[in-house]
N, C-alpha and C positions, 0 to 999 in steps of 0.2 A: 514066352511070358515068364516062366520060372527062371530062365537064364537072366532076364533083365532085373528081376527082384533080387537075386543073389548079388548081382553087380552093384546095385544101389546100397545094399547092406555093407558090402566091403568098403565103398566110398565113405559112408558115414563113420565107420569104425576108423578109417584112416584119418579123417578130419579130427576126430576126438583125440587120437594119439598125438597128432601135431599140436593141438591145443595144450595137452598136458606137458609136452616138451617145452613149449614157449613159456608156460608158467614156471617151470623148473628153472629155466635160464634167467627169468626176471628175479626170482628169489636169490639166485647166486650173485647177481649184480648188486642187489640191495645189501647182501651180507658183506660184500667186498667194499661198499661205500665207506668213506671215512666217518668216524664217530662224531656226533654233534651236528650233523647235517640236517637241516629242516627246510621245508618249503616256505617261500615268501608268503606272508599273509595276503589274502585277497580282500580288498576293501568292499564294504557293503554298497557303495555308490561310486560312480565314476567322477563325482565332483564333491567338493567340500563346502560346508556352510561357514567355515571359518573365514575371517578376513584375509584378503590376498591383494597384492599390488595390482594384479591384472584386473580384478573386479573394480578396484578404486579408479584406475585409469580409464576403464571403459565407462564407468559412471560419470567421470568428469567430462569425457567427450560428449556424452549424451546431454549433460548439463550445459555445456557450451552451446550445443545446438538449440536447446531451449532458450538460452539467453539471446541468441541471434534472432530467434522467432519473436521473443518479447520486444527486442529493440525495434524490429520491423513493424510490429503492431503499434508501437508508440509513435514512431517517426512517420507513419502514414497519415497521422492526424495533423492537418495543417489549417491554421487560422491566424488572424492577427491577435494581438494581445487582448486578453480578457481584462475587465476593469480591476480585478484583484491583482493580477500580474502587473499591470501598469502601476497600480498604487504602490505595491511593495518595491518595485524597481525604482520609481522616481523618489520614493521615500528613502531608499537605500542610498541613492546619489546625494540626497540632501544630508543624510547622516554622515556620509563620507566627507562632504564639504565642511560640515560642522566640526568633525573630529580633526581634519587636517588643516583647515583654514580658519576655524572659529566662526564660520558663517552662521548667523542666527537661524534657529529652526522656527518654522511656522506650521501650525496645524496640529500640534500636540499628538504626534503619532503614538506616543507611549500611553495615551489615555484610552485608545480604542482599538489598537492592534491586538490580534489574538495570539501574538507571540512577541518576544522582545524585539523591538525595531533595530537594535544594534547587532543582532545575530544574523538571521537569514537575509533580511533585506540588504544589509551591508555586503554579505558574501555574494549574493546574486547580482547586486549592482556592480561589484568589482568585476565579475565575469562579464556582465553586460557591457561594461566600458570597453572591453577588448573584442568580444565576440558577438555582441548584440543579443537580441531576444533568443536567437537560436542557441547561443552559448548558455544563457541562463536556463533554458529548457533542457539542454544537454546535461547540465548539473543535476537536474531532477532525474533524468534517465539513468545517470550513473548511480544515483542513490537507489533507484528501484531495482536495477540489476544487482546491486549489492544486497538488497533485501532478499531477492530470489536465491542468491548464492548462500546467504546465511541461513535461509529456510532449509535448503538442501542439507547443509552441514549439521544443523540442529536436528532435523528429522532423521538423518543417518545415525546420529548418536542415540536418539531415542528408540529407533526401530531398526532399519537397515537401509541399504543403498536403494533398493527398488522402491520402498515407500518414500524415500527422500526425493527420488526423481519424479514420482507421481505427484507428490505434494508441490514440487517446483512447477510441474506442468499445469496443475490446477490454478496455482497463483499467477503464473506468467500470462495466461490468456484471459484473466478476469478483466472486466471493463475498467474497474478502478485502477488496476495496475497499469494498463495501457494509457489511461487518461493521465494519471499522476506522473507517468514517465515522460510526458511532453508538456508539462504545465508548471510554470515558474512560480510556485507558492511554497508555503511552509511544509506542506504535507509530506512530500517525498523525503526531505531531510529528517523530519520528525520520525517518520516510520522507520527509516534506516537506523536511526539511533535506538529506537525501541527494539528493532530486530537484533542489533549488535548487543544490547544489554541482555536480551533473552538468550542469545547464543553463548555469551560469556558465562551466565549462571549454569547452563547445561554443560558447557565445556569444562568448567572448573569444579564440577560436583565431586570428583574423586581426587582433588588436589588439596593444597593447603587452604584452610578457611579464609585467610587474608586475601587470597587471589580472587575470591568472590567479590570483594570490595571494588574490583576494577569495574564492575557493572554500575556502581553507585554514581560516579560522575557522568557516565554515559546516559543513564536514565534521567538524572537531573537536567542534563543538557537538552534531552528530548523535550522535557516539560518547558524549559525556557524557550526553546524554538517554537513550540506550539503548546499553549497552556492545556488544551484538551487532552494532551498525551498522558496527563496524570490519571486519566480514567483507566489506563492499561498498566499502571505500575503494580497494582495488586497481582495481576496475572504474572508479571515477571518474577515477583517475589515468590508466589506460590509454585511457579514452575521450578524455581531454584530449590525450594523446600522439598518438593516431590522427588527431584532427581538425586538430591543428597540422601534423602530417606531411603531410596532404593538401594544405595550403595553403602551407606554408613549408619543407618538407624535413625530413629526419631529424635533423640536428644541433640545430636549434631545437626540434624536438619533444621530443627526449630532454632538452634543457636545461630546458624547461618542466616536464617530468615530474619531474625531480630537484628542481627548485625547489619545486613543489607538495608533493612528498613530504616534503622536509626541513621545510618550514614547518608542515605538518599534524602531523608527528611531534613537532616542537618544542613546539607548542601543547598537544598531548596529554600530553607529558612534564611540562610545567610545571603543567598542571592536576592530573595525578596526584600530583605532588610536593606541591602545595599542599593537596590534599583528603585524601590518605591512603586512597583507596577501593580500593587494590590487593586487599585481602582479599575485598571484594564482587565485584570483577571476576573473581577466581579461582573463587569459589564459585558464581557465576551464569553464567559464560561460559567462561573458558579451561580451568578444571578442574572443570567441572560434573559432579555425580554421574551415572553412567549409569543408564538405566532398564531396563525389561524388555520393552518393546514389540517384537514380532517384526519383522524387517526387511521381510517381505512386506507386513505391515499398513501400514507407513510408505510403502512404494513405492505400494501400491494407493491410499491416501488422497491422496498427493501427485499421482498421476495423475488422481484424481477431482476435486481442487480446482483444478488448474492445467494438466492434461495437454493439453487441447484447445488452449488459448492457446499453449502452448509448441510444440505440433505445427505450428500455423499460423506461428509464428515460424521454425521450421525450414524450412518451405516458402519463406518469404520470404528466409531466408538463402541457401538453395541457388539460388533463382531470381535473387537479386541477384548472387551470384558468377558465374553464367552470363552475365548481362546487366545492366550497370550503368545502362542508359538508363532514366530515370524518367519521361520525357515521352511522351505519345501522338503528338506531331507527328513525322511521318516525317523522318528526317535530323537531328533535334534531339539534340545530344549534351551541350551545356553543358560544365561542368567535370567530365567523367566520370572518376572515380577508377579506378585499376588493379585487376585481379582479386585480387592479393595483399592490397591494402588492404581490399577488400570482404570477402575471406575472414577477415581478422583482425578486422574489425568484427563480422562474424557470430559468430565464435568467442567474442569477449568478451561480447557482449550476450546471446546465447542461453545461453552457459555460465554466466552469472551466475544464471539462473533455476534452476540445479541446485544452487547453493551451500547453500541452507537445507535441502532434503531430504537432501543428502549429509551435512551436519553433524549433522542429527538421526538419520540412519541410524547415524552413528558413535556417538552417545550412546544409541541405542535408546530414544528417547522421542518422543512426539507432542505434548508440551506446547506449545501455541500454534503448532503447525505450520500450522494453517489461516490464521493471520495472517502468519506468516513467509513463506509462499508469495507473498504480495503484494509483498514487497521485490524478489524476483527477477523477477516479472511486470512490474514497472515498467521494468526494464532490457531485458527481452525484447520489450516491447510495440512499440517502433519497428519491429522486423523483422516482428512480427505484422501491423502496419499495411501493410508492404510485401507480405507474403504475401496479405493480403486484396485489395489492388489488383491483384496479379498473377493471382489466381484470377478476378477480375472481368474482366480483360482491358481492352484499349484501348476507350475510349468506352463503358464499362459493357456490354461485349458479352455477358458472362455474369453478370448481376446476381443470378441465383438462388443463386450460391455465397455471396455476401455476405448475402443474406436467410437462407439456411440456417444459416450460421455465427452470424449475429446472433440468430436464434431460439434455437439450442441454447445459446449462451453466456449469453443473458439468462435463459432458463428455468432452466438449471442453477445459475447464480449466485444467482438469487432463492431457489430451494428450499434450496440449501446454506447460504446466509447465514441463512435463517430457522431451519433446524435448529440451526446453531451458536449462534445468538442465544437459542435456547430450550433449550439444553443444561443450564441451571441453573434452579432453581425460582423462581417468583414469591414473594418474601419478605414480601409485605404481611400475610398472615395470621399468619405467624410473629412479625413485629414487633409486631402488635397484641396477640398473646397474651403476649409477653414484657414489654410495657411496665408492667403493674401490679406486676411482680416487681422492678423496678429501684429501687435505693436507693443512697445515697451511700457506704454502707459495705459493700455486697455484693461478693462475689467470684464470678466466673462462668467456666464452662468450656464450650467449644463446638467442634465440628468446624470450622465456618467462622465464627469469631467476628467477622470483619471486617464482614460484612453487618449484623448487629444493632448493632455499634458505630457504623457510619456512619448507619444509618437512625434509630437512637434519638436521635442528636444529643446535646443537652445533658442528656438524662435519664440518661446514663451517661458513662463515660470509658474510653478504651482501656487505661488502667492497671489497670482492674478485671477485665480479661478475660484468659483463658489459652487457648491452642489445645491441641489434642491431640498436637501434634508434639513439643514440649519442655516440661519442667517443672523447676523448681529449687525443691525443697520441703524444708523442715526439719520433721520430725515432732515430736510432743509430747515425745519423749525426747531431742530435740536432735540427732537423726541427720540428716545432709544426704543427700538422695536425689534422683536424676534418673531419667529414662526410665520404664520400666514400673513399677519399684519405687516411684518417686516418685508416680505416678498412683494406685497401689494404696493407698499410705499416705495420700494426700490424701482418697481416698474413705472409708477406714477412719476417719479423723479428722473426717469431715463438714466438710471445709474449704470446700467450694464452696456458695454460697447457691443456685445453680441450675446444672444441667448440661443442655446441649442437644446431642443426638446426631443425626446425619443417617444414617438407616438406608440410604439409597440411595447415599450417597457418604461412607463412613467414611474418615477420614484419620488418619495418624499412629498413635497408640495408642488409637484409638477402640474397637476390639474389646476391648482390655485393660480399658479403663474400663467398658465395658458388662458384661463378665464380673464385674468387681468389684462393680458395682451390683446385679447379679442375686443375688450371694451375700452382699450386705450387708443388715443390718437397719436401717442408718442412713438409707437413702434409699428413696423410693417414687416410682413413676411417676405423675405428676400429670396427664398429658395427652399427646395426640399431635396433630400438625398435618399432615394429608395434603397432598401436592403432586403435580403432574404436570409432566413435561418432554417434550422431543421424543423422548426415548428410553424413556419409561415412567413409572410412578407409584411413589411411595414415601411416606415420612412422616418428620417430625421427632419425636423423643421428648424430653419434658421431665421431668427428675428433680429432686426437691427433698428436703431432709432431712425425715425422718419425725418 
């Protein structure tokens, strides 16, 4: 036992001696090293929060995937032309004939259209002449894909790439985005122009002040395309003021805001003076007739169509006000804006999402509300993107929140867009039934005459058709009549070659006309065309002189 203990002591002493020799040799090597030698600095993190080409290209690939999904959500919606689509397209063809061949216009489109009839209707009709309704709808899809791309670019400059991608994702799957992406009306083009104007003011915030004026003609054109776009011009101007203020201070920010406002108003004033569309703007926008839809219904449907996205934007706004740091790297602050600036940005962007519901609450109408929700969602989407990133946490710590929101937004957007896109009947059977009755000298009355006028093409003319809203009729006694009396007199005189009534969606004086037909011996019911929509089934009734 004593022998083993002595052996262990010798071994320990030997190891200590070898360690001292090794340390002595390391010191000699260091003394012989060339002067000025230093070790390379070790970074605090294996990645950088600074912009990089790799991050930009990866983000663009993800954005491309989102755009493909958005296009698929829009293209899956299939139905024949809605009455507004049909109206704008055949009006566009009439405007083209007037511009190119001097053909007289009938119908006074400029007196009741909600946008200049020489802009979108002419553009859509030109596309329709070559590619048909699918081409006109593809024009809308291109505009909505452009909106999503501009939203990403704008949000990336305001925050970062990840917030931009999340914002684009929230907007891409919204029901209004999918719907407008396959719907040939003013809305997609007007929203694209507003998005372009918003992107310009953000992009030019740190450049020469005159470059901000590039947004003025774009914003003015958006209002000309759809008059209600003027509701969002203050948001564009305030967004420009805030982004300039962050980079260049208050005086320059206010100067640019005044410059942009004056330029836009001047362009709009000049256009209004030259066109004379004031009556149309009043009747369709500023002094529009109030409806009878209950306020609670408008609030409920607004929440159903855009409530979740706005709620996520509110989360993003509150969290952004509390902490402006957008990077996951510890200690990275970058150009961190102040809390007041962050609060102002949140108020402007999220508040814009409430403009359309508030305006339609004022009018007590839900007409096109499912589309108008999308205008506000575009401006609220950047903060919705911030909200998603904050819910996920640093380094995707809680990805389940993003997955949950994505599934709910996608599924609800798909189902709501489908229902809204099938709220009107498939008109193919009706058009096939009507075609044999068309003649060059016939006169026709219909609840929604726009659809057969567009679908029948050269077999008829819009001059031959009358809606159930208004009539200007002179009876056989020479008496001039309008309204219900005019419709009753026209039925009594067997004025119309064919009358088409929609039992599921009576419009104007449709009920008056039907009562007159039932009590008249001059007309007989020659057939019905059943149809189904997302809300139920009904039928068209066809009446002809007996």
